[in-house]
C-alpha positions as CSV (number, residue, x, y, z in Angstrom):
1,M,-40.4,5.0,9.7
2,L,-36.9,3.6,9.7
3,S,-36.1,0.1,8.7
4,C,-33.9,-2.0,11.0
5,L,-31.1,-1.7,8.4
6,D,-31.5,2.1,8.3
7,F,-31.6,2.2,12.1
8,C,-28.2,0.3,12.3
9,D,-26.7,2.7,9.7
10,R,-27.9,5.7,11.8
11,L,-26.0,4.5,14.8
12,Y,-22.8,5.9,13.2
13,D,-24.3,9.4,12.7
14,E,-23.0,12.1,15.0
15,D,-26.4,12.9,16.6
16,C,-26.9,9.2,17.4
17,R,-23.3,8.9,18.8
18,H,-24.0,11.9,21.1
19,A,-27.3,10.3,22.2
20,L,-25.7,6.9,22.8
21,A,-23.0,8.6,25.0
22,G,-25.7,10.6,26.9
23,R,-24.4,13.9,25.6
24,G,-27.4,14.8,23.4
25,P,-31.1,14.1,22.8
26,L,-32.4,11.0,21.2
27,P,-33.1,11.7,17.5
28,S,-36.9,11.5,16.8
29,D,-36.6,8.9,14.0
30,I,-34.6,6.7,16.3
31,S,-37.0,7.2,19.1
32,V,-40.0,6.2,17.0
33,H,-38.2,3.1,15.7
34,L,-37.1,2.0,19.2
35,L,-40.7,2.1,20.5
36,G,-41.8,-0.5,18.0
37,C,-38.7,-2.8,17.6
38,A,-37.4,-4.9,20.5
39,G,-34.4,-6.1,18.3
40,C,-33.2,-2.6,17.7
41,R,-33.6,-1.7,21.4
42,L,-31.1,-4.5,22.1
43,V,-28.8,-3.2,19.4
44,W,-29.1,0.3,20.8
45,A,-28.2,-1.0,24.3
46,E,-25.2,-2.9,23.0
47,A,-24.0,0.1,21.0
48,S,-24.3,2.3,24.1
49,E,-22.4,-0.2,26.2
50,D,-19.7,-0.5,23.5
51,L,-19.3,3.2,23.3
52,A,-19.0,3.5,27.1
53,T,-16.4,0.6,27.5
54,L,-14.4,1.0,24.4
55,P,-12.3,4.0,25.4
56,V,-11.4,2.3,28.7
57,L,-10.3,-0.8,26.8
58,L,-8.2,1.3,24.5
59,L,-6.3,2.7,27.5
60,E,-5.4,-0.7,28.9
61,P,-1.9,-1.9,28.1
62,A,-1.5,-4.8,25.8
63,P,-0.4,-8.1,27.4
64,A,3.4,-8.4,27.9
65,A,3.7,-11.4,25.5
66,L,2.0,-9.4,22.8
67,Q,4.2,-6.4,23.3
68,A,7.3,-8.6,23.1
69,D,6.1,-10.3,19.9
70,L,5.2,-6.9,18.4
71,G,8.7,-5.5,19.3
72,V,10.4,-8.4,17.6
73,A,8.1,-8.0,14.5
74,V,8.9,-4.3,14.3
75,I,12.6,-4.9,14.5
76,K,12.4,-7.6,11.8
77,G,10.3,-5.2,9.7
78,M,13.1,-2.6,9.9
79,E,15.4,-4.9,7.9
80,L,14.9,-3.6,4.4
81,P,14.3,-6.3,1.7
82,P,16.7,-6.2,-1.2
83,A,15.6,-3.8,-3.8
84,L,16.4,-3.5,-7.5
85,D,18.3,-0.3,-8.4
86,W,17.4,0.3,-12.0
87,T,19.3,3.6,-12.3
88,A,22.7,2.1,-13.3
89,G,21.0,-0.4,-15.7
90,I,18.9,2.3,-17.4
91,T,22.0,4.6,-17.6
92,W,24.1,1.8,-19.3
93,A,21.2,0.9,-21.6
94,A,21.0,4.5,-22.7
95,I,24.7,4.7,-23.4
96,G,24.5,1.3,-25.2
97,A,21.7,2.7,-27.3
98,V,23.3,5.9,-28.2
99,L,26.8,4.7,-29.2
100,P,25.8,2.2,-31.9
101,A,23.3,4.8,-33.3
102,L,26.0,7.4,-33.4
103,A,28.5,4.9,-35.0
104,A,25.9,4.1,-37.7
105,V,25.4,7.7,-38.5
106,A,29.0,8.9,-38.1
107,G,31.0,6.4,-40.0
108,P,31.1,3.4,-42.3
109,L,30.0,0.1,-40.8
110,P,30.3,-3.4,-42.2
111,S,27.4,-3.9,-44.6
112,W,25.8,-6.6,-42.5
113,L,25.8,-4.3,-39.5
114,A,24.7,-1.2,-41.4
115,A,21.7,-3.2,-42.8
116,L,20.3,-3.4,-39.2
117,G,19.8,0.4,-39.2
118,P,20.3,2.9,-36.3
119,L,17.1,1.9,-34.4
120,S,18.0,-1.8,-34.4
121,L,21.6,-1.1,-33.4
122,S,20.3,1.1,-30.6
123,L,18.1,-1.6,-29.2
124,V,20.8,-4.2,-29.5
125,G,23.3,-1.9,-27.8
126,A,20.9,-1.1,-25.0
127,S,20.2,-4.8,-24.5
128,F,23.8,-5.7,-24.3
129,A,24.6,-2.8,-21.9
130,F,21.6,-3.6,-19.7
131,A,22.5,-7.3,-19.6
132,A,26.2,-6.5,-18.8
133,N,25.1,-4.3,-15.9
134,A,22.8,-7.0,-14.5
135,A,25.6,-9.5,-14.7
136,H,27.9,-7.0,-13.0
137,E,25.4,-6.4,-10.2
138,S,24.8,-10.2,-9.7
139,L,28.5,-10.8,-9.4
140,R,29.0,-8.0,-7.0
141,E,26.2,-9.3,-4.8
142,A,27.5,-12.9,-5.0
143,I,31.0,-11.7,-3.9
144,G,29.6,-9.7,-1.1
C-alpha cells in the first residue's frame, strides 16, 4: 500500500494526471489508498480542481498595471550593462610580453635588465602593456 508521501508523488505521474483530468482510469494503487485515507481524498480532489482550472487561469490576460510594469522592466532590461572587453588588453599584454623577450634574446641589454631574464621581462612588459591599455580605456570612457 502507498504511503501518503508516495501518493502525493504519484499525482505527477502521467497515469494519475490522465485520471485526474477524467481521461483515463484510476490507477489501482491510487484507488486502494484513496479508500483508506480521507486526507489523500482531499488532496486528490484539490489536485483535480487545480488541473481543471489552471489552463483557464493561464489564458486570462494579466492585469493592465502588471503588463505596464512588465513592459517597463523589459525595456530597462534591454539596456546592456557595461562590459569589459579583454581583447585589446590581452593583445597589448601579449605584445608587451613578446617584445622584451625578443630584445633580451636579440641584443645586448644593460646588465641590470639582462639579469631579470626573458621570462621576467616578458611578465613586466605584459603588465605595463595591460596597465597602459586599461588606463587608455578608462580615459576614453571618461571623455565619452
